Structure formats: structure tokens, C-alpha cells
TORDONU-123811 format. One line per field, with one value per residue (C-alpha): residue number from 1; z negated, x, y. Coordinates in steps of 0.02 Angstrom, whole numbers. Layout:
BEGIN
i c(NUM,...)
zz c(Z,...)
xx c(X,...)
yy c(Y,...)
//
This chain:
BEGIN
i c(1,2,3,4,5,6,7,8,9,10,11,12,13,14,15,16,17,18,19,20,21,22,23,24,25,26,27,28,29,30,31,32,33,34,35,36,37,38,39,40,41,42,43,44,45,46,47,48,49,50,51,52,53,54,55,56,57,58,59,60,61,62,63,64,65,66,67,68,69,70,71,72,73,74,75,76,77,78,79,80,81,82,83,84,85,86,87,88,89,90,91,92,93,94,95,96,97,98,99,100,101,102,103,104,105,106,107,108,109,110,111,112,113,114,115,116,117,118,119,120,121,122,123,124,125,126,127,128,129,130,131,132,133,134,135,136,137,138,139,140,141,142,143,144,145,146,147,148,149,150,151,152,153,154,155,156,157,158,159,160,161,162,163,164,165,166,167,168,169,170,171,172,173,174,175,176,177,178,179,180,181,182,183,184,185,186,187,188,189,190,191,192,193,194,195,196,197,198,199,200,201,202,203,204,205,206,207,208,209,210,211,212,213,214,215,216,217,218,219,220,221,222,223,224,225,226,227,228,229,230,231,232,233,234,235,236,237,238,239,240,241,242,243,244,245,246,247,248,249,250,251,252,253,254,255,256,257,258,259,260,261,262,263,264,265,266,267,268,269,270,271,272,273,274,275,276,277,278,279,280,281,282,283,284,285,286,287,288,289,290,291,292,293,294,295,296,297,298,299,300,301,302,303,304,305,306,307,308,309,310,311,312,313,314,315,316,317,318,319,320,321,322,323,324,325,326,327,328,329,330,331,332,333,334,335,336,337,338,339,340,341,342,343,344,345,346,347,348,349,350,351,352,353,354,355,356,357,358,359,360,361,362,363,364,365,366,367,368,369,370,371,372,373,374,375,376,377,378,379,380,381,382,383,384,385,386,387,388,389,390,391,392,393,394,395,396,397,398,399,400,401,402,403,404,405,406,407,408,409,410,411,412,413,414,415,416,417,418,419,420,421,422,423,424,425,426,427,428,429,430,431,432,433,434,435,436,437,438,439,440,441,442,443,444,445,446,447,448,449,450,451,452,453,454,455,456,457,458,459,460,461,462,463,464,465,466,467,468,469,470,471,472,473,474,475,476,477,478,479,480,481,482,483,484,485,486,487,488,489,490,491,492,493,494,495,496,497,498,499,500,501,502,503,504,505,506,507,508,509,510,511,512,513,514,515,516,517,518,519,520,521,522,523,524,525,526,527,528,529,530,531,532,533,534,535,536,537,538,539,540,541,542,543,544,545,546,547,548,549,550,551,552,553,554,555,556,557,558,559,560,561,562,563,564,565,566,567,568,569,570,571,572,573,574,575,576,577,578,579)
zz c(0,-44,124,213,120,159,344,351,262,386,532,467,446,622,703,736,841,813,625,531,612,541,375,265,357,340,155,133,225,131,-35,15,-108,25,209,160,170,266,432,340,228,379,466,308,294,479,458,316,428,572,454,387,562,613,465,512,692,640,519,651,782,668,544,548,596,499,593,599,691,850,951,898,1066,988,884,729,554,613,545,370,270,335,225,161,273,434,540,646,801,941,1090,1089,1170,1056,1207,1153,977,895,717,694,546,612,652,634,635,643,606,696,847,734,648,818,879,721,736,917,882,740,845,985,867,786,953,885,984,961,1095,1113,1066,1113,1062,1105,1225,1377,1420,1449,1289,1383,1227,1111,1048,908,881,835,889,866,863,887,800,675,814,875,876,1010,1024,1149,1262,1404,1459,1602,1679,1621,1540,1374,1283,1159,1058,1151,1007,1022,1087,1244,1150,1022,1159,1250,1089,1060,1238,1226,1128,1264,1403,1476,1504,1594,1780,1769,1645,1634,1570,1386,1282,1147,1235,1166,1298,1309,1355,1464,1584,1570,1640,1784,1715,1831,1849,2012,2154,2324,2309,2130,2093,1947,1782,1796,1928,1792,1706,1731,1611,1468,1327,1341,1190,1247,1144,1232,1281,1151,1204,1387,1454,1625,1758,1947,1927,1804,1876,1990,2036,1855,1816,1948,1900,1714,1736,1761,1671,1574,1415,1480,1511,1349,1224,1288,1137,1211,1375,1466,1569,1704,1652,1741,1683,1578,1690,1699,1817,1880,1884,2010,1984,2110,2173,2350,2446,2550,2717,2656,2574,2739,2833,2709,2635,2736,2699,2515,2487,2568,2498,2315,2189,2090,2150,2101,2151,2031,2130,2047,2098,2156,2197,2342,2219,2223,2091,2159,2036,2109,2006,2070,2006,1977,2119,2244,2193,2225,2056,2040,1929,1780,1717,1760,1828,1683,1500,1409,1335,1504,1583,1448,1437,1569,1485,1314,1381,1461,1296,1199,1327,1325,1136,1141,1252,1159,982,886,902,744,818,981,885,794,801,796,980,1019,942,1052,1197,1370,1350,1181,1257,1403,1284,1181,1337,1404,1233,1245,1383,1455,1582,1647,1821,1812,1648,1717,1874,1768,1668,1828,1901,1738,1752,1929,1864,1725,1848,1962,1816,1764,1927,1910,1866,1709,1679,1552,1526,1632,1483,1434,1608,1669,1526,1546,1419,1471,1347,1218,1218,1391,1515,1659,1819,1924,2084,2192,2381,2519,2621,2750,2729,2705,2888,2946,2818,2859,2774,2699,2528,2573,2672,2518,2404,2534,2548,2359,2335,2466,2376,2210,2282,2378,2224,2101,1988,1838,1877,1770,1823,1868,1995,1976,2125,2112,2217,2192,2297,2306,2174,2195,2051,2136,2003,2021,2111,2210,2257,2435,2534,2648,2613,2577,2479,2363,2307,2135,2110,1941,1900,1725,1608,1437,1274,1182,1051,904,932,973,1086,1185,1206,1270,1398,1455,1470,1581,1691,1704,1769,1896,1947,1953,2060,2182,2196,2209,2369,2452,2388,2519,2662,2583,2507,2337,2174,1996,1873,1755,1601,1673,1759,1676,1685,1756,1650,1802,1858,2044,2024,1921,2053,2186,2084,2054,2240,2280,2158,2235,2405,2338,2199,2178,2053,2073,2042,1892,1820,1850,1751,1614,1598,1590,1463,1365,1396,1243,1301,1139,1226,1323,1287,1366,1490,1560,1567,1667,1784,1817,1790,1825,1961,1975,1887,1917,1987)
xx c(0,143,222,58,35,213,191,30,115,258,137,44,205,259,94,149,307,338,320,297,445,562,476,607,745,660,631,812,873,756,823,1004,1098,1172,1217,1385,1318,1441,1413,1435,1284,1181,1227,1186,1011,981,1033,908,771,816,827,654,583,670,595,423,443,511,368,241,306,342,199,113,-71,-189,-275,-441,-363,-312,-457,-437,-359,-201,-283,-172,-238,-415,-491,-558,-651,-828,-974,-1069,-1218,-1114,-1084,-927,-963,-838,-835,-723,-572,-587,-594,-759,-822,-966,-1011,-1198,-1311,-1443,-1404,-1558,-1559,-1740,-1767,-1933,-2031,-2149,-2004,-1931,-2099,-2120,-1944,-1970,-2144,-2073,-1926,-2046,-2158,-2012,-1918,-1764,-1636,-1627,-1513,-1507,-1330,-1303,-1135,-1039,-927,-949,-784,-873,-976,-1140,-1239,-1165,-1255,-1209,-1391,-1446,-1439,-1535,-1453,-1547,-1412,-1541,-1661,-1560,-1676,-1714,-1904,-1942,-1855,-1951,-1843,-1959,-1956,-1776,-1817,-1775,-1856,-1748,-1742,-1627,-1504,-1439,-1261,-1223,-1110,-1248,-1375,-1262,-1237,-1425,-1458,-1330,-1443,-1576,-1454,-1466,-1351,-1346,-1317,-1164,-1058,-953,-774,-825,-970,-992,-1125,-1300,-1418,-1511,-1354,-1294,-1439,-1465,-1296,-1294,-1159,-1097,-987,-916,-982,-1039,-1204,-1237,-1317,-1280,-1358,-1510,-1576,-1592,-1729,-1905,-1998,-1966,-2046,-1995,-2027,-2052,-2069,-2225,-2320,-2268,-2227,-2249,-2238,-2156,-2133,-2139,-2325,-2358,-2306,-2167,-2103,-2068,-2006,-1870,-1823,-1814,-1710,-1558,-1626,-1471,-1574,-1659,-1835,-1860,-1776,-1775,-1842,-1875,-1823,-1857,-1712,-1701,-1574,-1490,-1441,-1285,-1143,-957,-837,-664,-555,-413,-285,-146,-33,-49,-4,-97,-65,-127,-279,-326,-314,-424,-537,-694,-683,-641,-782,-908,-850,-820,-960,-853,-696,-591,-425,-301,-189,-23,42,223,230,169,73,-113,-181,-330,-453,-584,-719,-831,-933,-826,-915,-827,-657,-584,-510,-403,-251,-315,-145,-25,148,224,176,119,291,375,249,280,468,510,394,469,645,599,524,682,792,681,685,874,858,716,735,852,940,853,680,728,767,601,532,353,375,352,178,110,-8,27,-91,-12,163,108,37,196,303,197,197,386,362,185,205,378,351,508,453,278,353,459,305,205,343,349,160,181,308,189,48,164,201,17,-47,-158,-331,-435,-612,-739,-915,-959,-971,-794,-718,-791,-720,-561,-442,-444,-311,-319,-389,-393,-462,-556,-635,-733,-826,-943,-966,-1046,-934,-1048,-1126,-1057,-1092,-1015,-895,-833,-664,-680,-651,-472,-443,-493,-368,-230,-252,-261,-97,-15,-74,-9,165,163,113,224,77,131,-11,-13,-88,-212,-320,-466,-578,-743,-900,-1087,-1242,-1360,-1487,-1668,-1649,-1640,-1523,-1397,-1234,-1265,-1444,-1491,-1638,-1518,-1421,-1264,-1114,-1040,-860,-816,-640,-573,-416,-346,-225,-194,-187,-58,-15,-98,4,-124,-10,43,-138,-177,-36,-96,-273,-214,-115,-262,-375,-242,-244,-434,-434,-319,-441,-586,-512,-562,-740,-834,-758,-819,-986,-914,-1002,-942,-1010,-1131,-1034,-873,-923,-849,-932,-817,-786,-764,-931,-895,-842,-997,-1110,-1024,-1051,-1235,-1262,-1172,-1279,-1438,-1385,-1367,-1495,-1681,-1639,-1806,-1904,-1794,-1817,-2005,-2015,-1906,-2022,-2177,-2107,-1994,-2044,-1948,-1789,-1776,-1677,-1561,-1387,-1268,-1202,-1374,-1425,-1271,-1283,-1469,-1521,-1702,-1677,-1861,-2023,-2052,-2227)
yy c(0,119,80,119,284,334,296,397,543,538,532,684,780,735,787,969,973,1160,1165,1002,915,1048,1077,989,1081,1251,1224,1174,1329,1446,1383,1406,1521,1635,1655,1585,1408,1304,1219,1055,1093,1140,978,882,954,931,750,729,796,682,533,571,584,423,331,394,337,167,142,191,69,-78,-73,-244,-235,-347,-487,-395,-248,-334,-269,-88,-46,26,162,151,181,220,62,39,-94,-110,-59,-208,-170,-174,-329,-336,-440,-471,-585,-737,-653,-501,-386,-308,-274,-182,-139,-159,-127,-248,-429,-539,-729,-789,-973,-996,-937,-840,-751,-704,-639,-534,-463,-409,-338,-233,-174,-127,-29,61,83,-4,-104,-291,-360,-552,-603,-786,-859,-700,-796,-684,-600,-434,-437,-425,-476,-344,-189,-69,-27,-203,-385,-546,-717,-880,-982,-1049,-1097,-1245,-1395,-1523,-1515,-1653,-1779,-1859,-2005,-2051,-1877,-1850,-1683,-1604,-1458,-1364,-1206,-1089,-1068,-1246,-1257,-1354,-1475,-1512,-1538,-1661,-1757,-1765,-1825,-1964,-2081,-2063,-2105,-1929,-1782,-1614,-1608,-1496,-1401,-1245,-1259,-1251,-1318,-1185,-1080,-1068,-1137,-971,-877,-1021,-999,-810,-758,-883,-999,-1135,-1287,-1350,-1457,-1395,-1491,-1437,-1267,-1150,-1202,-1087,-1208,-1340,-1237,-1307,-1193,-1074,-976,-794,-684,-504,-344,-280,-438,-564,-742,-786,-963,-966,-1099,-1109,-1152,-1010,-842,-907,-734,-686,-862,-857,-679,-723,-882,-773,-620,-564,-555,-398,-465,-558,-673,-852,-946,-1118,-1196,-1360,-1425,-1556,-1688,-1833,-2006,-2010,-2062,-2085,-1998,-2036,-1881,-1878,-1739,-1712,-1573,-1507,-1350,-1220,-1306,-1475,-1395,-1310,-1476,-1569,-1436,-1472,-1659,-1636,-1512,-1629,-1795,-1752,-1729,-1606,-1519,-1370,-1294,-1215,-1096,-1053,-880,-863,-1049,-1157,-1267,-1298,-1417,-1514,-1594,-1711,-1799,-1938,-2086,-2242,-2332,-2217,-2282,-2454,-2495,-2339,-2350,-2252,-2196,-2057,-2093,-1997,-1994,-1838,-1804,-1819,-1701,-1572,-1589,-1459,-1333,-1368,-1346,-1180,-1123,-1169,-1080,-927,-919,-910,-756,-671,-733,-849,-1016,-1076,-1051,-1135,-1295,-1295,-1475,-1405,-1363,-1548,-1544,-1404,-1436,-1368,-1219,-1178,-1184,-1076,-948,-942,-924,-782,-698,-675,-546,-553,-413,-455,-528,-635,-712,-747,-824,-941,-992,-1021,-1130,-1229,-1252,-1317,-1445,-1494,-1531,-1629,-1744,-1750,-1822,-1973,-2036,-2041,-2102,-2043,-1979,-1828,-1708,-1758,-1753,-1588,-1484,-1384,-1309,-1126,-1072,-933,-758,-682,-557,-638,-576,-701,-666,-767,-762,-868,-980,-1060,-1230,-1404,-1441,-1277,-1207,-1032,-1062,-888,-965,-1014,-854,-752,-837,-827,-638,-621,-715,-605,-448,-514,-538,-374,-273,-371,-414,-520,-641,-798,-964,-1021,-934,-1052,-1088,-1183,-1206,-1222,-1239,-1090,-1036,-981,-858,-687,-614,-755,-708,-869,-826,-871,-937,-1031,-1191,-1091,-1150,-1019,-1007,-939,-870,-815,-716,-707,-622,-696,-598,-704,-573,-486,-328,-193,-92,-243,-297,-123,-135,-307,-239,-96,-215,-334,-196,-154,-338,-340,-182,-270,-416,-294,-222,-387,-400,-301,-401,-564,-506,-552,-507,-533,-658,-567,-623,-551,-390,-235,-64,71,225,335,410,393,212,176,255,150,-8,32,60,-102,-203,-132,-197,-375,-394,-346,-209,-119,-279,-318,-143,-151,-313,-237,-88,-198,-320,-202,-20,41,-47,-146,-284,-170,-106,19,-109,-151,32,76,-73,-52,129,170,300,345,295,111,83)
//
């Protein structure tokens, strides 16, 4: 505490460059006995002043931030203990945070209805939160939030129809566990399983597979609790227009309280992972996209490596050898060696010999390597090349249940931008998906972006939900491409620098979007601070999505904008009275 008070005192004294910086020196000079003071005395007092300033600067730049300050965007000493009536809520990557006085957790449909009715009457915000996993914090609101974490029950399973009805607060992992005993599972999965089902469908989440649509297409019916009209039951038979609009409604039309999903029989998959290159991918892309139930590419910048992951039912394979050529330790050895060598350069010999290194997973090692110098292109290139070597020694097959196989370790906290664009049909692929990534990789190298791996590329079929980035009335295949920058440090200033570089990287990718009709995933779109850029984004969204129809439904179901937040208001401003 004394150290903190001293550092604050020094910062205050150093805030005025024309007066405070020289205050000790001026006082010393004013107290001098006579003009006969020697040059040596003058130098001594000047030295004291410089020493004091140096201590202040050293304290400022080395003071350790507490763990709860790592999303303060490098604003030192402007945080304080929260009042007891405030809730600090951040998204998983700690890139967005709000302090809210209202965070409700109803445990029943009636309690949720009462909460929304009260908020509507009092014109108070109550934004549906979900699990808070979205990289852009789309569910956050300072004015108030409602979480369905306590509404997490499985209400009904119809084995014959292969459907399940759940409260929307249940997490995907819990739902999959509950379906297991009935021999059912979900058709597809995103990379992780911690989403609440309500948020999972509302933002248009997706897995991969050119014949498999985004997850909102799994919705058969739902109960939507609205501020103005109470609970509405929606399906394609009951008000189909609103049903399709609300399936991917971004939490702006109502709180999804219950949802019925179409399931499939629980099944196993064989995953085949192998390393390829751009030329081989181009030769085989049409065939691979058509023949594989699930497929994704992991492009590694500054290398010629493309990791191909194909997943299919076991019946497709003729007794594949379900082992890798190398063991886990052999696959990780090159990465471990690079880490030990890098520690000698950046840190100490003692740390480089730490046996704990051998216990780290690949993603943990990658994070530690990047943390040594996350924005140095040469360091990132070395890490990417080590990742390429890791995947070369991880080639092989593995078999498991679909919910186990389709997951992916995404690593630690990160910034992500993912966009979606049409790429023809399976019968007539446009090849724009590969062309896009090729141009992106060229831009990365041209602009010396410290771009870590992977650039992840996946595919889905189209969606009938008009607010889905993959919405289409045609049999289009859509490609989803995500770029990433990790936040492997708790240092606030370094996180700020990474954030700035990420948005530079994202801007580079954005220069391609218009040519490919690419639009960002709703959970990853960031709202520009610049007014002109925001106006351009709003105009662009209107060209792709039925913004007027969406706003009209919002005004009918939520005229007081209880469910809205700043992000929704900026993305979908009501430009004129909605009739």
C-alpha cells in the first residue's frame, strides 16, 4: 500500500512538466543560504530531482497490476473496489467489460416474464446475457442484464421424432450429456461447448460441413418472452415470418426462454488430420468439400502449411489406422525446444530448464512463446513454423463420438474476427473461398503483420434465417474465415498494444470483404468509434440484412428498447419511424 501511495504521489508531482517536475529543485534553490552556493551543490540538488523523477517513472512502468485490472485498457490507477451493489461482467477473453447494478437470474418462466414486464413498465434495460462468451460482448449492458443460467432444464425428449425441448439457459455440454442416454445428439457443434443454448442460436453460431447449416436451422420452435407482448410461441407453422427472424434475433426481439431443437442419432466420427499446402488444397478442394461430412483448413501464416481436418462416419473408412505416426511427446518436442531456446534469449537459463514445460499442452506452449514478444514478427514467425512442425508430427486418425471429435482447443484469451461469404454450390464451387485466403496471406506478408496461427476456415450450408450471415434462398455453400490475435499477457499496456495491432490486422482483412460479399459473425463484429466508419457499416448491413423488418419487429415487441444495448442501437439505428 505504501508503495502504491508513493507511486501515485510521484505521478501527481510529475503531471505538470513546467512546475511540478522541478519543485524539489526550486525548493532546494530557494532555501540556499546565499548566491555563493557552489556548482557542486547545484549539481547535487539537480541529481536529487532527477533521481526522484526516475523513481516515479520506474514505479509507473513496473507497478504490478492486480488480476482484476487486465481489461482496464491501460488506464493506470483508475480502478477501485466495486461497490457491493455493482456486478462486474466481462466476456471470456476479457476484451469487453461492464459494471452493472442490475443482473437478474430468474429461475422460472414466470419469474422471467415478471422481470421483463417490470422493466418494460419502468423503461429499464434488461439485456439477455447468455454465457458471455462472444468476443465482442454482444450480450453486455451497463444498464442491466438478465441471465438464464438458472433456467437450464431439459423439459422433454421425443426419441421417435428426435427432438429435445430445453430451457434456453442450459449449456451445450450439459444438453449433450442429457441426450446421450436417449441415443441422440446435436447435428453440429461450434469449437467449444460452454455456450447457453439461447445464445448459441441467437448469434448464428456454426460448426463446419458444407451440407450442414448454422445451428439456428436446428430450431423447430421457441418460446420468446417479450417486454411488450409477453410470451410468444413461434414456429414455422405459427407466424413463420417472425419465427425465422427471431431464430437469429441477437437477443433484440425477446428473451429465448425455451427452445425445441431437431437432433440426430448419436454417432461416432473418424477424424483424419494431415498437413498439406496451398497447391494440393486447390487440386483437391472441390472433392474434399463434397466428400467429407465435416472439413476445415487451418492456414499457418508465413509458412506453406495448411492443416486439413476431415471428419466422417466410420463406415466411410476401410479400417483406418487409428494412431498417429508420432507420439504426443515427439509431436511437442520441437515446440518445447523452441520455448527453452527462446527463454534463454528473453529470460534466464534456470527457467529454460524448468521441467514443468514438459507438462504443457501445445496451445499452452504456443501462448507462452507468443507472450515473450507477441508483436515481434520474427518471434511470431518462429512460433508459426513450430506449429507447422507440431501438426506434421500429429498427422493421423482418431475415432470418437461426434461431440468429442468436433471440438477444438482454441487457446487462451484472444481477439477474433470471423466473416462469412458465399462460395458457390457443391456442384459448382466458385473457389472464392481459397482465393480469399490466398489474398489475405499475401497482404499479411506485404504489411508485415505479426499474424499468429491459425487462420481457420470452415464451411456451412445456407440458413433460412434472414439475419444469419449465411442466409440465402439458394443452395449456396458459405465459407467462414477467422483471423486471431492472442492476449497471452496480463500486462495492461501490452494488451492495449496487441489490441491496436489486431484492429490493424482486421482492417487489412476488411479491405477484401466487399469483393467477396463477406459479413462478420454477429458475435465477433466490432462497432467502429469513427462516425464515418460507423455510417459506412450501417449502410453495408442494410444492403445485406432486412434491417427495417428487424427494427419493426423490435419496436412492436420491445418499444422501450428494454432488450437493447449500445451495440445493437449503433448497428441497427431506427432512421425513421417504423410503420
